[in-house]
C-alpha positions in Angstrom: 0.0 0.0 0.0 1.3 3.4 -0.9 0.8 6.2 1.6 0.8 9.9 1.6 0.6 12.5 4.4 -0.5 15.9 5.4 1.8 18.0 7.7 0.2 20.1 10.5 1.9 22.5 12.9 0.4 21.6 16.3 1.1 22.7 19.8 2.9 20.1 21.9 0.0 19.8 24.4 -2.2 18.2 21.7 0.1 15.2 21.1 -1.1 13.2 24.2 -4.7 13.7 23.2 -4.0 12.7 19.6 -1.8 9.7 20.4 -3.6 8.3 23.4 -7.0 9.9 23.4 -6.1 11.5 26.8 -7.9 14.9 26.9 -7.9 15.1 30.8 -5.8 18.3 30.8 -7.8 20.1 28.1 -10.4 22.7 28.8 -13.9 22.4 27.4 -12.9 24.9 24.7 -9.8 23.0 23.8 -11.8 19.7 23.7 -14.2 21.3 21.2 -11.3 22.7 19.1 -9.7 19.3 19.0 -13.0 17.6 18.1 -13.6 20.0 15.3 -10.0 19.5 14.0 -10.3 15.7 14.1 -13.6 15.8 12.2 -11.8 17.7 9.4 -9.2 15.0 8.9 -9.4 12.2 6.3 -11.5 9.3 7.7 -9.1 6.7 6.4 -6.0 8.1 8.3 -3.5 5.5 9.3 -1.6 7.3 12.0 0.6 10.1 13.2 4.3 10.9 13.3 5.4 13.7 15.6 8.4 15.9 15.1 11.0 16.2 17.8 12.2 19.8 17.3 9.7 22.1 19.0 9.6 25.7 17.8 7.5 28.7 18.6 4.8 28.9 15.9 1.1 29.3 15.3 -0.9 26.1 16.3 -3.2 25.0 13.6 -5.9 23.8 16.0 -6.3 26.9 18.3 -4.7 29.6 16.1 -2.6 30.6 19.1 1.2 30.9 19.3 2.8 28.0 21.2 5.6 25.6 21.3 4.7 23.5 18.3 5.9 20.4 16.5 5.4 19.3 12.9 3.0 16.4 12.8 2.5 14.1 9.8 -0.9 12.4 9.4 -0.6 9.4 7.1 -3.4 8.0 4.9 -3.6 5.6 1.9 -2.5 7.3 -1.3 -5.5 8.0 -3.5 
């Protein structure tokens, strides 16, 4: 199977919620933002790969500046 990916710039604090489904430390607003983001992703996604070099940037989920990593979301090539 061939795969492709999208790259997102996401704040580090989203990684735990994305990887493990652990949203315990998120506010209700953040939970809603994450839910909206997840609904916008391809339904046939395979998984994530998270960058290891955080940088100060605009988080694509909240639109706020934060320590972010580049995250790749893999899905089957169409």
